[in-house]
VOBA-1610 file (N, C-alpha, C; in pm, whole numbers, padded with zeros to 5 digits, always signed):
BEGIN
Unk-02831-00640-00523Unk-02794-00705-00657Unk-02637-00715-00620Unk-02548-00772-00643Unk-02407-00803-00656Unk-02355-00791-00811Unk-02342-00665-00855Unk-02305-00645-01004Unk-02176-00718-01040Unk-02129-00791-01170Unk-02002-00823-01213Unk-01947-00731-01286Unk-01785-00730-01279Unk-01737-00660-01355Unk-01635-00724-01453Unk-01569-00699-01500Unk-01468-00749-01632Unk-01317-00730-01590Unk-01234-00797-01650Unk-01064-00742-01633Unk-01057-00656-01716Unk-00908-00628-01701Unk-00859-00531-01784Unk-00860-00552-01925Unk-00824-00703-01938Unk-00824-00789-02107Unk-00981-00793-02152Unk-01043-00769-02088Unk-01218-00761-02125Unk-01233-00923-02063Unk-01146-01030-02024Unk-01212-01143-01988Unk-01294-01152-01874Unk-01411-01253-01811Unk-01490-01248-01695Unk-01434-01319-01622Unk-01420-01216-01487Unk-01311-01256-01393Unk-01351-01375-01348Unk-01269-01486-01269Unk-01294-01576-01211Unk-01425-01533-01053Unk-01514-01651-01072Unk-01625-01615-00950Unk-01623-01730-00874Unk-01696-01679-00760Unk-01716-01784-00643Unk-01887-01779-00684Unk-01918-01899-00674Unk-02047-01915-00751Unk-02127-02033-00709Unk-02248-02087-00694Unk-02321-02185-00638Unk-02343-02274-00781Unk-02250-02425-00773Unk-02292-02484-00908Unk-02334-02587-00887Unk-02400-02623-00967Unk-02522-02745-00963Unk-02431-02888-00948Unk-02485-02913-00810Unk-02432-03056-00767Unk-02529-03143-00757Unk-02678-03139-00808Unk-02765-03246-00754Unk-02866-03134-00642Unk-02984-03207-00582Unk-03021-03158-00491Unk-02965-03196-00351Unk-02944-03110-00258Unk-02880-03138-00144Unk-02920-03073-00019Unk-02958-03174+00083Unk-03013-03127+00211Unk-02925-03085+00338Unk-02915-02918+00358Unk-02813-02897+00447Unk-02851-02867+00573Unk-02747-02928+00690Unk-02810-02929+00844Unk-02700-02834+00877Unk-02746-02734+00997Unk-02638-02641+01060Unk-02683-02630+01195Unk-02582-02744+01311Unk-02623-02697+01422Unk-02534-02647+01516Unk-02437-02593+01514Unk-02318-02542+01539Unk-02331-02494+01656Unk-02485-02413+01695Unk-02457-02307+01787Unk-02611-02270+01860Unk-02694-02217+01819Unk-02775-02201+01898Unk-02910-02190+01770Unk-02888-02205+01658Unk-02994-02216+01580Unk-03006-02354+01495Unk-03142-02419+01539Unk-03129-02539+01442Unk-03163-02512+01256Unk-03110-02532+01217Unk-03127-02494+01038Unk-03083-02567+00943Unk-03230-02625+00890Unk-03228-02690+00775Unk-03255-02660+00666Unk-03211-02672+00537Unk-03232-02637+00413Unk-03237-02752+00289Unk-03292-02694+00171Unk-03269-02760+00060Unk-03199-02674-00057Unk-03134-02749-00103Unk-03046-02656-00227Unk-03049-02742-00323Unk-03081-02685-00481Unk-03125-02782-00586Unk-03079-02682-00708Unk-02952-02757-00740Unk-02849-02658-00847Unk-02831-02508-00742Unk-02868-02409-00832Unk-02805-02274-00748Unk-02923-02201-00707Unk-03071-02326-00699Unk-03190-02248-00614Unk-03180-02297-00484Unk-03204-02196-00375Unk-03261-02244-00259Unk-03434-02282-00250Unk-03451-02385-00219Unk-03617-02445-00243Unk-03648-02426-00089Unk-03598-02389+00020Unk-03622-02376+00123Unk-03505-02364+00219Unk-03536-02318+00329Unk-03455-02268+00447Unk-03551-02282+00571Unk-03527-02366+00654Unk-03556-02348+00792Unk-03469-02299+00931Unk-03545-02209+01000Unk-03408-02164+01088Unk-03496-02209+01268Unk-03473-02267+01318Unk-03539-02244+01416Unk-03457-02225+01567Unk-03493-02073+01617Unk-03393-02017+01708Unk-03411-02040+01826Unk-03318-02048+01927Unk-03314-02109+02048Unk-03302-01921+02156Unk-03330-01852+02076Unk-03309-01704+02162Unk-03390-01682+02306Unk-03518-01770+02289Unk-03601-01769+02419Unk-03511-01831+02520Unk-03479-01939+02481Unk-03382-02042+02584Unk-03273-02009+02628Unk-03201-01898+02576Unk-03091-01855+02630Unk-03080-01735+02731Unk-03170-01617+02613Unk-03170-01477+02667Unk-03164-01451+02811Unk-03237-01551+02952Unk-03238-01536+03054Unk-03056-01540+03120Unk-02976-01594+03030Unk-02877-01624+03096Unk-02750-01531+03033Unk-02817-01465+02898Unk-02740-01350+02861Unk-02631-01411+02752Unk-02671-01566+02701Unk-02541-01608+02683Unk-02592-01755+02623Unk-02529-01834+02513Unk-02572-01939+02488Unk-02521-02050+02591Unk-02603-02103+02676Unk-02561-02252+02769Unk-02532-02385+02664Unk-02416-02437+02657Unk-02422-02533+02591Unk-02499-02646+02574Unk-02515-02718+02701Unk-02612-02802+02733Unk-02778-02831+02699Unk-02786-02667+02716Unk-02954-02619+02673Unk-02945-02626+02506Unk-02819-02585+02444Unk-02835-02597+02281Unk-02878-02726+02227Unk-02776-02811+02306Unk-02776-02924+02241Unk-02912-02982+02264Unk-02944-02980+02376Unk-03113-03034+02433Unk-03214-02999+02305Unk-03220-02842+02284Unk-03251-02804+02183Unk-03246-02869+02072Unk-03162-02886+02031Unk-03103-02899+01883Unk-03150-03043+01861Unk-03150-03172+01935Unk-03213-03263+01965Unk-03373-03264+01947Unk-03445-03158+02018Unk-03560-03165+02001Unk-03644-03149+01867Unk-03537-03048+01843Unk-03593-02965+01689Unk-03545-03042+01565Unk-03462-03088+01596Unk-03403-03158+01432Unk-03462-03224+01317Unk-03562-03344+01374Unk-03633-03426+01268Unk-03737-03318+01218Unk-03817-03229+01329Unk-03903-03161+01283Unk-03869-03067+01186Unk-03752-03024+01185Unk-03728-02877+01091Unk-03655-02972+00972Unk-03601-03087+00984Unk-03589-03183+00856Unk-03698-03195+00777Unk-03811-03245+00809Unk-03947-03268+00774Unk-04006-03101+00686Unk-03987-03013+00788Unk-04023-02871+00709Unk-03952-02828+00631Unk-03844-02889+00607Unk-03737-02823+00475Unk-03784-02877+00393Unk-03827-03015+00375Unk-03831-03126+00249Unk-03993-03073+00197Unk-04074-03041+00326Unk-04239-02986+00289Unk-04214-02853+00202Unk-04135-02770+00283Unk-04138-02641+00182Unk-04101-02668+00065Unk-03976-02732+00009Unk-03896-02763-00092Unk-04008-02834-00200Unk-04108-02925-00119Unk-04187-03015-00181Unk-04098-03117-00274Unk-04020-03171-00173Unk-03973-03296-00209Unk-04000-03435-00112Unk-03933-03530-00131Unk-03956-03639-00039Unk-03764-03685-00048Unk-03750-03764+00086Unk-03642-03813+00078Unk-03571-03862-00035Unk-03670-03962-00092Unk-03600-04037-00239Unk-03545-03908-00331Unk-03544-03791-00321Unk-03515-03683-00427Unk-03387-03601-00393Unk-03347-03658-00252Unk-03222-03611-00261Unk-03102-03691-00312Unk-02975-03636-00361Unk-02861-03680-00420Unk-02780-03639-00320Unk-02791-03564-00223Unk-02641-03586-00097Unk-02726-03483+00055Unk-02648-03521+00117Unk-02655-03446+00260Unk-02541-03393+00331Unk-02527-03266+00364Unk-02432-03189+00408Unk-02474-03149+00530Unk-02355-03131+00632Unk-02410-03080+00760Unk-02242-03038+00799Unk-02277-02914+00895Unk-02161-02872+00971Unk-02092-02983+01068Unk-01983-02981+01048Unk-01933-03066+01194Unk-01785-02988+01265Unk-01832-02871+01228Unk-01704-02773+01309Unk-01651-02671+01230Unk-01627-02569+01275Unk-01634-02555+01424Unk-01774-02561+01499Unk-01744-02532+01649Unk-01921-02497+01747Unk-01894-02592+01859Unk-02013-02555+01917Unk-02043-02645+02051Unk-02037-02765+01989Unk-01950-02842+02085Unk-01945-03011+02084Unk-02076-03083+02093Unk-02149-03059+02178Unk-02312-03132+02187Unk-02380-03066+02071Unk-02400-02988+02040Unk-02447-02897+01940Unk-02424-02978+01789Unk-02290-02973+01784Unk-02265-03007+01665Unk-02301-03191+01654Unk-02288-03252+01764Unk-02324-03414+01757Unk-02467-03436+01722Unk-02582-03341+01785Unk-02673-03331+01696Unk-02678-03350+01543Unk-02651-03241+01487Unk-02636-03242+01336Unk-02585-03340+01276Unk-02427-03397+01326Unk-02368-03475+01262Unk-02446-03624+01270Unk-02512-03649+01403Unk-02597-03791+01394Unk-02698-03771+01347Unk-02765-03654+01311Unk-02880-03674+01198Unk-02846-03699+01070Unk-02751-03593+01021Unk-02691-03618+00868Unk-02633-03782+00859Unk-02580-03850+00926Unk-02520-03970+00899Unk-02621-04041+00909Unk-02697-04071+01022Unk-02817-04142+01021Unk-02901-04084+00916Unk-02909-04037+00849Unk-03006-03985+00722Unk-02946-04071+00588Unk-02804-04000+00591Unk-02744-04065+00460Unk-02699-04180+00408Unk-02676-04250+00536Unk-02686-04405+00587Unk-02795-04491+00532Unk-02908-04427+00600Unk-03056-04504+00552Unk-03068-04496+00424Unk-03059-04394+00364Unk-03119-04333+00255Unk-02999-04379+00113Unk-02872-04452+00168Unk-02749-04430+00072Unk-02719-04346-00009Unk-02704-04246+00088Unk-02685-04099-00003Unk-02531-04074+00033Unk-02454-03988-00043Unk-02322-03915+00001Unk-02325-03812+00120Unk-02235-03821+00213Unk-02258-03740+00334Unk-02117-03642+00314Unk-02149-03513+00321Unk-02027-03418+00287Unk-02012-03342+00435Unk-01905-03341+00518Unk-01895-03258+00620Unk-01855-03127+00591Unk-01862-03010+00660Unk-01863-02880+00561Unk-01809-02809+00719Unk-01714-02725+00678Unk-01649-02606+00787Unk-01767-02490+00799Unk-01788-02469+00892Unk-01930-02405+00956Unk-01875-02202+00905Unk-01702-02217+00914Unk-01668-02044+00839Unk-01702-02071+00645Unk-01689-02172+00595Unk-01649-02203+00440Unk-01809-02161+00399Unk-01888-02241+00497Unk-02022-02208+00466Unk-02063-02033+00465Unk-02018-02015+00559Unk-02040-01818+00580Unk-01986-01759+00430Unk-01876-01855+00395Unk-01815-01787+00288Unk-01902-01763+00161Unk-01980-01898+00151Unk-02059-01936+00024Unk-02187-01861+00055Unk-02217-01811+00179Unk-02330-01747+00172Unk-02354-01605+00051Unk-02249-01563+00037Unk-02246-01426-00038Unk-02268-01458-00186Unk-02254-01588-00230Unk-02294-01638-00324Unk-02452-01710-00379Unk-02499-01706-00253Unk-02634-01772-00270Unk-02747-01724-00380Unk-02693-01535-00354Unk-02796-01485-00465Unk-02715-01418-00581Unk-02601-01405-00603Unk-02514-01384-00683Unk-02385-01417-00680Unk-02323-01430-00812Unk-02199-01493-00788Unk-02104-01368-00774Unk-01989-01435-00708Unk-01882-01280-00627Unk-01772-01321-00712Unk-01705-01179-00781Unk-01593-01204-00839Unk-01485-01197-00751Unk-01365-01250-00789Unk-01267-01331-00725Unk-01139-01207-00798Unk-01028-01184-00726Unk-01024-01212-00563Unk-01100-01128-00523Unk-01150-01215-00370Unk-01220-01171-00269Unk-01144-01128-00191Unk-01182-01002-00076Unk-01155-00999+00079Unk-01278-01051+00174Unk-01247-01134+00241Unk-01374-01206+00280Unk-01375-01127+00441Unk-01467-01077+00500Unk-01469-01050+00649Unk-01582-01124+00714Unk-01531-01213+00774Unk-01637-01292+00847Unk-01629-01247+00976Unk-01749-01217+01082Unk-01782-01150+01189Unk-01897-01231+01239Unk-01871-01304+01355Unk-01989-01359+01416Unk-01968-01365+01598Unk-02028-01456+01637Unk-02034-01455+01802Unk-01913-01512+01848Unk-01845-01612+01748Unk-01712-01682+01786Unk-01594-01662+01696Unk-01615-01593+01629Unk-01532-01548+01484Unk-01514-01401+01411Unk-01382-01370+01416Unk-01349-01269+01352Unk-01228-01288+01279Unk-01236-01291+01144Unk-01118-01296+01048Unk-01143-01238+00906Unk-01065-01209+00836Unk-01046-01171+00716Unk-00983-01302+00631Unk-01031-01288+00511Unk-00949-01441+00450Unk-00935-01328+00282Unk-00855-01390+00203Unk-00836-01381+00097Unk-00882-01507+00015Unk-00945-01488-00064Unk-01030-01609-00183Unk-00986-01536-00320Unk-00886-01656-00377Unk-00844-01639-00526Unk-00901-01729-00592Unk-00959-01813-00534Unk-01033-01896-00627Unk-01113-02004-00526Unk-01268-02047-00559Unk-01303-02163-00475Unk-01208-02286-00408Unk-01210-02259-00284Unk-01148-02351-00238Unk-01006-02299-00197Unk-00918-02198-00270Unk-00825-02125-00190Unk-00873-02040-00119Unk-00789-02047-00032Unk-00841-01955+00097Unk-00711-01924+00169Unk-00657-01767+00211Unk-00542-01738+00291Unk-00622-01675+00402Unk-00574-01700+00505Unk-00627-01592+00610Unk-00510-01477+00652Unk-00547-01370+00653Unk-00465-01259+00618Unk-00483-01152+00773Unk-00598-01191+00832Unk-00600-01109+00969Unk-00684-01203+01053Unk-00715-01190+01186Unk-00784-01263+01292Unk-00812-01198+01406Unk-00892-01195+01522Unk-00878-01168+01621Unk-00771-01234+01728Unk-00729-01116+01804Unk-00627-01172+01895Unk-00657-01221+02037Unk-00773-01188+02049Unk-00868-01198+02176Unk-01030-01266+02157Unk-01139-01141+02187Unk-01283-01175+02163Unk-01292-01161+02041Unk-01410-01250+01979Unk-01492-01207+01847Unk-01591-01099+01869Unk-01567-01027+01753Unk-01695-00926+01765Unk-01806-00940+01821Unk-01861-01020+01782Unk-02003-01038+01824Unk-02011-01091+02000Unk-01906-01137+02032Unk-01889-01205+02183Unk-01860-01065+02225Unk-01803-00968+02203Unk-01811-00812+02265Unk-01950-00780+02260Unk-01991-00767+02156Unk-02126-00735+02144Unk-02238-00760+02266Unk-02200-00917+02273Unk-02298-00991+02351Unk-02263-00936+02521Unk-02138-00947+02555Unk-02065-00916+02663Unk-02134-00753+02725Unk-02081-00642+02628Unk-02137-00541+02651Unk-02287-00516+02659Unk-02385-00574+02608Unk-02478-00564+02612Unk-02575-00622+02725Unk-02522-00752+02793Unk-02547-00792+02904Unk-02451-00676+03008Unk-02352-00634+02983Unk-02297-00531+03058Unk-02389-00398+03121Unk-02460-00397+03005Unk-02568-00237+03012Unk-02714-00293+03037Unk-02712-00431+03047Unk-02877-00476+03095Unk-02949-00474+02968Unk-02872-00468+02822Unk-02992-00474+02672Unk-03068-00589+02638Unk-03023-00679+02691Unk-03070-00827+02647Unk-03010-00886+02544Unk-03045-01003+02474Unk-02972-01112+02426Unk-03022-01144+02321Unk-03006-01148+02198Unk-02836-01162+02161Unk-02801-00985+02162Unk-02677-00935+02188Unk-02615-00850+02234Unk-02626-00775+02069Unk-02573-00824+01966Unk-02583-00729+01881Unk-02722-00696+01826Unk-02842-00773+01777Unk-02898-00675+01758Unk-02984-00583+01909Unk-02950-00657+02003Unk-02996-00536+02089Unk-02945-00411+02138Unk-02815-00392+02070Unk-02747-00254+02082Unk-02764-00202+01985Unk-02770-00286+01839Unk-02824-00199+01691Unk-02985-00122+01748Unk-03079-00208+01800Unk-03168-00151+01837Unk-03205-00014+01906Unk-03117+00001+02025Unk-03115+00128+02067Unk-03012+00231+02005Unk-02945+00188+01957Unk-02817+00308+01891Unk-02907+00354+01768Unk-03013+00272+01721Unk-03082+00312+01581Unk-03096+00488+01559Unk-03172+00539+01673Unk-03246+00650+01654Unk-03136+00746+01754Unk-03066+00711+01802Unk-02978+00799+01917Unk-02895+00874+01834Unk-02867+01020+01902Unk-02790+01120+01850Unk-02635+01058+01880Unk-02535+01112+01802Unk-02388+01061+01818Unk-02367+01073+01965Unk-02284+00983+02001Unk-02234+01008+02116Unk-02132+01131+02158Unk-02125+01178+02296Unk-02015+01279+02325Unk-01882+01176+02373Unk-01884+01036+02409Unk-01810+00954+02444Unk-01721+00910+02327Unk-01571+00841+02338Unk-01561+00771+02211Unk-01439+00656+02311Unk-01455+00536+02272Unk-01417+00436+02297Unk-01282+00361+02165Unk-01164+00330+02223Unk-01053+00276+02152Unk-01090+00146+02013Unk-01032+00202+01937Unk-01039+00084+01832Unk-00891+00023+01842Unk-00936-00102+01899Unk-00805-00216+01927Unk-00727-00221+01781Unk-00606-00199+01819Unk-00480-00256+01698Unk-00479-00147+01552Unk-00532-00047+01614Unk-00548+00099+01533Unk-00459+00076+01403Unk-00296+00094+01448Unk-00243+00104+01386Unk-00113+00006+01352Unk-00157-00121+01342Unk-00096-00229+01371Unk-00165-00361+01276Unk-00110-00377+01158Unk-00130-00459+01054Unk-00281-00508+01054Unk-00293-00637+01052Unk-00456-00674+00965Unk-00520-00733+01089Unk-00458-00805+01161Unk-00535-00832+01306Unk-00641-00770+01383Unk-00724-00820+01438Unk-00836-00734+01549Unk-00820-00774+01644Unk-00846-00722+01744Unk-00899-00696+01910Unk-00979-00629+01974Unk-01058-00701+02015Unk-01162-00641+02098Unk-01156-00638+02239Unk-01090-00699+02298Unk-01042-00714+02470Unk-01059-00602+02508Unk-00987-00513+02481Unk-00929-00348+02501Unk-01043-00265+02509Unk-01136-00265+02372Unk-01258-00213+02398Unk-01351-00255+02488Unk-01409-00373+02524Unk-01466-00443+02616Unk-01465-00358+02730Unk-01297-00381+02776Unk-01260-00341+02943Unk-01267-00180+02935Unk-01261-00136+02837Unk-01266+00021+02835Unk-01379+00057+02863Unk-01526-00027+02804Unk-01652+00038+02820Unk-01729-00024+02972Unk-01638-00142+03007Unk-01676-00178+03137Unk-01612-00067+03226Unk-01486-00016+03228Unk-01450+00090+03303Unk-01532+00217+03299Unk-01566+00249+03200Unk-01654+00353+03171Unk-01790+00354+03248Unk-01836+00261+03221Unk-01968+00197+03322Unk-01948+00217+03471Unk-01825+00187+03516Unk-01806+00190+03663Unk-01799+00315+03679Unk-01714+00403+03616Unk-01656+00555+03660Unk-01798+00642+03633Unk-01832+00636+03529Unk-01933+00755+03481Unk-02125+00687+03493Unk-02149+00662+03622Unk-02268+00586+03619Unk-02342+00689+03570Unk-02354+00830+03576Unk-02434+00936+03522Unk-02475+00920+03395Unk-02393+00822+03309Unk-02461+00840+03167Unk-02519+00751+03119Unk-02594+00764+03050Unk-02703+00632+02996Unk-02666+00537+02909Unk-02720+00407+02981Unk-02665+00287+02878Unk-02699+00321+02719Unk-02802+00416+02649Unk-02813+00423+02527Unk-02677+00478+02464Unk-02630+00597+02512Unk-02516+00673+02460Unk-02391+00572+02477Unk-02366+00474+02542Unk-02258+00411+02583Unk-02246+00297+02473Unk-02384+00239+02453Unk-02398+00139+02335Unk-02348+00176+02227Unk-02434+00314+02192Unk-02401+00369+02065Unk-02247+00402+02029Unk-02172+00463+02157Unk-02035+00465+02129Unk-01966+00341+02127Unk-02042+00238+02178Unk-01942+00119+02157Unk-01975+00051+02020Unk-02089+00038+02000Unk-02123-00003+01838Unk-02039+00072+01744Unk-02024+00212+01771Unk-01975+00291+01646Unk-01773+00287+01639Unk-01761+00258+01802Unk-01601+00203+01773Unk-01549+00022+01747Unk-01680-00033+01763Unk-01631-00172+01728Unk-01632-00201+01567Unk-01798-00126+01510Unk-01744-00135+01346Unk-01693-00088+01314Unk-01604+00038+01372Unk-01504+00126+01315Unk-01368+00024+01316Unk-01332-00045+01427Unk-01234-00127+01425Unk-01196-00274+01309Unk-01340-00287+01270Unk-01325-00378+01138Unk-01305-00316+00996Unk-01411-00182+00986Unk-01375-00112+00896Unk-01233-00058+00885Unk-01160-00031+00977Unk-00988+00042+00948Unk-00917-00113+00915Unk-00941-00210+00933Unk-00883-00320+00862Unk-00906-00339+00715Unk-01020-00354+00709Unk-01086-00386+00564Unk-01027-00259+00492Unk-01038-00191+00495Unk-00974-00026+00408Unk-00822-00074+00401Unk-00772-00099+00484Unk-00595-00132+00491Unk-00580-00244+00410Unk-00655-00341+00431Unk-00632-00497+00328Unk-00665-00442+00182Unk-00761-00364+00153Unk-00753-00285+00016Unk-00697-00224-00035Unk-00600-00185+00071Unk-00455-00091+00012Unk-00341-00164+00003Unk-00361-00281+00028Unk-00239-00369+00034Unk-00249-00472-00078Unk-00356-00534-00127Unk-00353-00598-00219Unk-00495-00572-00328Unk-00468-00641-00472Unk-00582-00602-00552Unk-00678-00726-00491Unk-00807-00645-00500Unk-00929-00734-00484Unk-01033-00724-00598Unk-01141-00792-00618Unk-01271-00757-00720Unk-01337-00717-00626Unk-01382-00783-00514Unk-01495-00749-00412Unk-01483-00789-00231Unk-01543-00728-00234Unk-01536-00704-00048Unk-01651-00827-00030Unk-01632-00881+00082Unk-01774-01014+00092Unk-01746-00983+00261Unk-01898-00996+00301Unk-01928-00970+00440Unk-02009-01079+00479Unk-01968-01175+00596Unk-02034-01288+00634Unk-02046-01300+00781Unk-02110-01364+00813Unk-02144-01389+01003Unk-02245-01350+01053Unk-02299-01381+01118Unk-02405-01356+01214Unk-02394-01153+01258Unk-02256-01099+01273Unk-02262-00933+01293Unk-02288-00885+01149Unk-02289-00967+01029Unk-02273-00896+00899Unk-02455-00855+00902Unk-02534-00843+00973Unk-02671-00841+00952Unk-02653-00686+01012Unk-02568-00625+01082Unk-02576-00500+01159Unk-02586-00410+01014Unk-02706-00309+01062Unk-02725-00241+00938Unk-02596-00116+00942Unk-02519-00085+01026Unk-02443+00027+01002Unk-02286-00060+00939Unk-02251-00179+00971Unk-02159-00211+00943Unk-02172-00256+00777Unk-02291-00300+00751Unk-02332-00324+00628Unk-02276-00181+00528Unk-02346-00097+00581Unk-02324+00056+00511Unk-02187+00104+00499Unk-02106+00063+00610Unk-01966+00106+00597Unk-01897+00018+00519Unk-01918-00089+00528Unk-01842-00193+00443Unk-01877-00149+00280Unk-02003-00120+00257Unk-02035-00079+00109Unk-01971+00039+00079Unk-01918+00118+00137Unk-01883+00278+00153Unk-01699+00241+00127Unk-01677+00196+00202Unk-01532+00146+00178Unk-01499+00062+00061Unk-01560-00054+00038Unk-01574-00104-00108Unk-01581-00024-00247Unk-01685+00099-00214Unk-01708+00204-00314Unk-01559+00280-00317Unk-01531+00307-00204Unk-01389+00422-00238Unk-01301+00306-00311Unk-01233+00198-00290Unk-01108+00149-00359Unk-01189+00081-00475Unk-01333+00143-00536Unk-01340+00096-00642Unk-01369-00087-00695Unk-01436-00129-00566Unk-01465-00306-00610Unk-01609-00322-00534Unk-01632-00387-00537Unk-01823-00463-00535Unk-01795-00525-00396Unk-01911-00436-00338Unk-01929-00479-00199Unk-02060-00603-00225Unk-02027-00728-00174Unk-02074-00847-00210Unk-02136-00865-00039Unk-02262-00838-00009Unk-02328-00853+00117Unk-02443-00937+00114Unk-02430-01042+00191Unk-02585-01143+00161Unk-02707-01072+00239Unk-02825-01133+00195Unk-02905-01091+00236Unk-02905-01098+00409Unk-02948-01035+00471Unk-02952-01092+00642Unk-03003-01207+00671Unk-03091-01260+00604Unk-03120-01401+00624Unk-03022-01517+00600Unk-02905-01456+00523Unk-02822-01572+00484Unk-02685-01511+00581Unk-02703-01421+00678Unk-02587-01382+00739Unk-02585-01454+00892Unk-02718-01488+00934Unk-02724-01571+01059Unk-02686-01729+01031Unk-02655-01820+01094Unk-02634-01947+01068Unk-02778-02003+01009Unk-02733-02064+00875Unk-02829-02136+00791Unk-02800-02262+00714Unk-02893-02347+00625Unk-02879-02483+00598Unk-02836-02477+00469Unk-02826-02353+00405Unk-02827-02315+00272Unk-02673-02311+00220Unk-02611-02201+00327Unk-02523-02195+00321Unk-02411-02353+00301Unk-02452-02422+00431Unk-02382-02528+00424Unk-02404-02619+00275Unk-02533-02637+00253Unk-02582-02713+00120Unk-02440-02658+00031Unk-02453-02514+00004Unk-02386-02459-00121Unk-02229-02495-00116Unk-02186-02466-00021Unk-02038-02515+00042Unk-02005-02675-00021Unk-02106-02740+00041Unk-02102-02903+00003Unk-02114-02937-00178Unk-02213-02826-00236Unk-02233-02848-00347Unk-02077-02805-00471Unk-01987-02677-00394Unk-01884-02702-00437Unk-01779-02817-00443Unk-01785-02906-00326Unk-01709-02951-00342Unk-01748-03096-00384Unk-01862-03122-00368Unk-01928-03249-00485Unk-01896-03219-00599Unk-01866-03114-00667Unk-01876-03093-00805Unk-01735-03088-00863Unk-01666-03069-00750Unk-01480-03046-00779Unk-01452-03233-00743Unk-01527-03314-00735Unk-01524-03477-00740Unk-01515-03504-00618Unk-01573-03440-00491Unk-01528-03518-00382Unk-01659-03615-00379Unk-01599-03723-00354Unk-01754-03858-00353Unk-01828-03847-00220Unk-01756-03751-00118Unk-01859-03779+00016Unk-01798-03880+00096Unk-01835-03913+00215Unk-01817-03995+00330Unk-01894-04055+00354Unk-01889-04215+00405Unk-01971-04262+00506Unk-02030-04249+00637Unk-01903-04168+00690Unk-01887-04176+00844Unk-01815-04059+00864Unk-01861-03988+00955Unk-01763-03850+01047Unk-01778-03815+01168Unk-01733-03741+01244Unk-01719-03728+01375Unk-01771-03570+01358Unk-01829-03527+01475Unk-01834-03382+01521Unk-01656-03317+01508Unk-01655-03184+01497Unk-01482-03149+01502Unk-01514-03012+01588Unk-01525-02998+01677Unk-01555-02857+01768Unk-01429-02700+01715Unk-01306-02819+01719Unk-01222-02725+01673Unk-01158-02691+01525Unk-01267-02758+01464Unk-01166-02736+01295Unk-01150-02623+01292Unk-01050-02584+01166Unk-01028-02475+01110Unk-01034-02424+00979Unk-01079-02350+00887Unk-01086-02365+00767Unk-00936-02342+00693Unk-00856-02287+00809Unk-00730-02246+00749Unk-00665-02241+00861Unk-00548-02305+00834Unk-00443-02331+00963Unk-00392-02164+00979Unk-00354-02105+01079Unk-00298-02005+01109Unk-00137-02004+01063Unk-00082-01910+01023Unk+00080-01938+00926Unk+00164-01948+01069
//
């Protein structure tokens, strides 16, 4: 539960919240999960997620063509299941929302094409949603988030910090200069033969492991608010090559500590530089329990609320896409008739 606070003059703070914009079907197919949800007002009536982990596991990472084919196979079934779980028919929808970027081109096209066909066929407004804005709204699915908020978005394709002063008002304050954190987890897990996806695999073996006797570098530790994970990944590769006697569990544990420390160091620095009411965590890596614990602690150290969504809303899901669309719809956006997939879409253009 996220607790709300008050401003110094006693007024309720501005909040990021889920607004009532009718019944919205949200579709998310940006990577390797076919996700569809129904949002009614601020209530998630259903959330269906079809994972592709078994398809990509033998490759140690997502194969774009296979991902697109799997989405194509699953999308109609997922839409039907979401409507059935919500107890609604297509006639009861008010709008359709879909991720149109960033993401894998073929995967995005499946979701965009399905959403566009549904919207046209039912004469419904269509809302293209930025995938990262969806992750931002995921934190508000269970309770409003006090603003301004420092948002750390961490996934397989993205690692960035955003300042949110008001709904729709975003400022990029830090991002990775190379690998995303989740990408580094996947690559290290593959190197250590721990399985896919790398984040849960490394977390699983490290959970009950003793503290490691080795330590890996924290990228850009003393520099600004940007992140770097390439050096950490290279350090692990070099250590594995030169220390064959050290077990994979200890190496994985040391890597996880260093990777998460790299994230928390930057959050701590950002909280020291500007005033915030909340720290928001989002993205697939936000399901990592050590990261969740560390972010709660650094938020508490600075006297702000840690707004960390339930793990089911950290990974890609349709509810967060519908929630972002609800904000735009309530703000007067009438929706569109036709859209294209935009794999390179960015929520905030770098300065």
